[in-house]
C-alpha positions as CSV (number, residue, x, y, z in Angstrom):
1,M,22.4,23.4,6.5
2,A,22.1,19.7,7.2
3,R,18.6,18.6,8.3
4,E,18.8,17.8,12.0
5,S,15.1,17.2,12.5
6,T,12.1,19.2,11.3
7,P,12.8,20.7,7.8
8,V,12.8,24.5,7.7
9,I,11.7,26.2,4.5
10,G,12.4,29.9,3.8
11,V,9.9,31.7,1.6
12,T,10.9,34.8,-0.5
13,G,9.7,36.6,-3.6
14,G,8.5,39.9,-4.9
15,I,6.2,42.2,-3.0
16,G,2.6,41.1,-3.5
17,S,3.7,37.7,-5.0
18,G,1.7,35.7,-2.5
19,K,4.5,34.7,-0.2
20,S,2.2,34.5,2.9
21,T,-0.3,32.4,1.1
22,V,2.4,30.0,0.0
23,A,3.8,29.9,3.5
24,R,0.4,28.9,4.9
25,I,0.0,26.2,2.3
26,L,3.5,24.8,2.8
27,A,2.9,24.6,6.6
28,G,-0.6,23.1,6.3
29,D,-2.3,22.0,9.5
30,T,0.8,20.4,11.0
31,G,3.4,23.0,10.3
32,L,4.6,26.3,11.9
33,V,4.7,29.6,10.1
34,I,7.1,32.2,11.4
35,D,6.0,35.5,10.0
36,A,8.8,38.0,10.0
37,D,6.4,40.9,9.2
38,K,4.4,40.0,12.3
39,W,7.5,40.3,14.5
40,G,8.3,43.6,12.7
41,H,4.9,44.9,13.8
42,E,5.5,43.6,17.3
43,A,8.9,45.3,17.5
44,L,7.3,48.7,17.1
45,R,5.0,48.0,20.0
46,Q,8.0,47.5,22.4
47,P,8.2,50.7,24.6
48,E,12.0,50.9,24.4
49,I,12.0,50.5,20.6
50,A,9.1,52.9,20.1
51,A,11.0,55.5,22.2
52,R,14.1,55.2,20.0
53,V,12.0,55.5,16.8
54,I,10.4,58.7,18.1
55,A,13.8,60.1,19.1
56,E,15.2,59.3,15.7
57,F,12.2,60.3,13.5
58,G,10.1,62.7,15.5
59,H,6.5,62.7,16.8
60,G,5.2,62.9,13.2
61,V,5.4,59.1,13.1
62,L,2.8,58.7,15.9
63,S,-0.9,57.9,15.6
64,D,-3.5,59.6,17.7
65,D,-3.2,56.9,20.3
66,N,0.6,57.6,20.5
67,S,1.5,54.3,18.9
68,I,3.9,54.2,16.0
69,N,2.0,54.9,12.7
70,R,3.6,52.3,10.4
71,K,2.2,54.0,7.3
72,A,3.7,57.3,8.2
73,L,7.0,55.8,9.2
74,G,7.2,53.7,6.0
75,A,6.5,56.8,3.8
76,L,9.4,58.5,5.6
77,V,12.0,55.8,5.5
78,F,11.4,54.3,2.1
79,H,12.3,57.6,0.4
80,S,15.7,57.7,2.2
81,P,18.2,54.8,2.3
82,E,19.9,56.6,5.3
83,K,16.6,56.8,7.3
84,R,15.8,53.2,6.4
85,A,19.2,52.0,7.6
86,A,18.6,54.0,10.8
87,L,15.2,52.3,11.4
88,E,16.7,48.8,10.6
89,A,19.5,49.4,13.2
90,I,16.8,50.0,15.8
91,V,14.3,47.2,15.1
92,H,16.3,44.4,13.4
93,P,18.3,43.1,16.4
94,W,15.0,42.5,18.3
95,I,13.3,40.9,15.3
96,R,16.3,38.7,14.6
97,Q,16.3,37.4,18.2
98,R,12.7,36.5,18.1
99,I,12.9,34.8,14.8
100,A,16.0,32.8,15.9
101,S,14.1,31.7,19.0
102,E,11.1,30.6,17.0
103,L,13.2,28.7,14.5
104,A,15.0,26.8,17.2
105,R,11.8,25.9,18.9
106,G,10.1,24.8,15.7
107,R,13.1,22.8,14.5
108,H,13.7,20.9,17.7
109,S,10.4,20.6,19.5
110,G,9.2,17.6,17.4
111,E,5.7,19.3,17.2
112,Y,5.7,20.1,13.6
113,R,6.0,18.4,10.2
114,V,7.6,21.5,8.7
115,V,8.7,25.0,9.8
116,V,8.2,27.8,7.3
117,L,10.0,31.2,7.6
118,D,8.0,33.9,5.7
119,A,10.6,36.6,5.5
120,P,10.6,39.2,2.7
121,L,14.3,40.0,3.5
122,L,15.3,36.4,3.9
123,I,18.5,36.7,1.8
124,E,19.4,40.2,2.9
125,G,18.7,39.3,6.5
126,G,21.2,36.5,6.5
127,W,18.7,33.7,7.1
128,K,19.9,31.6,4.1
129,D,22.1,29.4,6.2
130,H,19.3,28.9,8.8
131,V,16.9,27.1,6.5
132,D,17.1,23.8,4.6
133,A,15.6,25.2,1.4
134,I,14.5,28.5,-0.1
135,V,11.3,28.8,-2.1
136,H,10.9,31.8,-4.3
137,V,7.4,32.8,-5.3
138,D,7.0,34.3,-8.7
139,A,4.1,36.4,-10.0
140,P,3.7,38.8,-12.9
141,F,4.2,42.5,-12.0
142,Q,0.6,43.5,-12.9
143,Q,-0.8,40.8,-10.6
144,R,1.4,41.9,-7.8
145,L,0.4,45.5,-8.3
146,E,-3.3,44.6,-8.1
147,R,-2.6,42.8,-4.8
148,V,-0.7,45.7,-3.2
149,R,-3.4,48.2,-4.3
150,E,-5.6,46.5,-1.7
151,R,-3.0,47.8,0.9
152,G,-3.5,51.3,-0.4
153,W,-0.2,51.4,-2.4
154,D,0.2,52.7,-5.9
155,E,2.7,51.6,-8.6
156,E,5.2,54.2,-7.4
157,M,5.1,52.8,-3.9
158,L,5.5,49.2,-5.0
159,K,8.5,50.1,-7.1
160,L,10.0,52.2,-4.3
161,R,9.7,49.4,-1.8
162,E,10.9,46.8,-4.2
163,K,14.0,48.9,-5.0
164,A,14.9,48.8,-1.3
165,Q,15.3,45.0,-1.6
166,I,17.7,42.9,-3.6
167,P,16.6,42.4,-7.2
168,L,14.1,39.6,-7.9
169,T,16.6,37.9,-10.2
170,E,19.0,37.6,-7.2
171,K,16.3,36.2,-5.0
172,R,15.3,33.7,-7.6
173,A,19.0,32.7,-8.1
174,N,19.3,31.9,-4.4
175,A,16.2,29.7,-4.4
176,D,16.1,25.9,-4.3
177,Y,12.6,25.9,-5.6
178,V,10.5,28.4,-7.6
179,I,6.7,28.5,-7.3
180,N,4.7,30.1,-10.1
181,N,1.8,32.0,-8.7
182,S,0.3,33.2,-11.9
183,G,-2.3,30.4,-11.8
184,G,-5.0,29.4,-9.4
185,F,-5.0,28.2,-5.8
186,E,-5.1,24.6,-6.8
187,S,-1.8,25.0,-8.7
188,L,-0.2,26.7,-5.7
189,C,-1.2,23.7,-3.5
190,E,0.2,21.2,-5.9
191,Q,3.5,23.0,-6.2
192,S,3.8,23.6,-2.5
193,Q,2.9,20.0,-1.4
194,A,5.5,18.6,-3.8
195,I,8.2,20.7,-2.2
196,V,7.2,19.6,1.4
197,K,7.2,16.0,0.3
198,A,10.7,16.3,-1.2
199,L,12.1,17.8,2.0
200,E,10.6,15.3,4.4
201,P,13.2,13.3,6.3
202,G,14.2,10.2,4.3
203,D,13.0,11.7,1.0
204,G,16.0,12.6,-1.0
């Protein structure tokens, strides 16, 4: 997509690769981060969406306060492609609408130096044509496993969730830039700032 105004960067990569950290670095103090996962959480708080989820998957996905228990729901759908597709059919239209609105606001408001879309399913979700560049974040499997263990996942869950996404090789092939997150924070900053500079209007 041609740059009309504020550049928009899409961030993708493996689970636990550090996408959200890279997104925050790319945005800096003067950019906007659009967090697709945040909107995913928000979707499940919408009464009409929650009601459809309960109707589809039963009351076993509820917490004690009658909100959707994301961990229970995730354990259910990630073992079944059919159930995952059913959940996506319920929540994705709402999420897409919110992200599209945020992208339009960020791109055209003139408030931001850069807009960063942090979306694990950036390629699968069809956002490729809505960004000016895609950044893929690479990190070794063992590093990613250590990070997701902090979420309470084990190796089986990581592999299961990753299997539900397109292969990392395909994500990398769709990227304009690849950031190596096997080093330290300083290296991440250097790589990220070079990308933002290259995408600023008038630079290349």
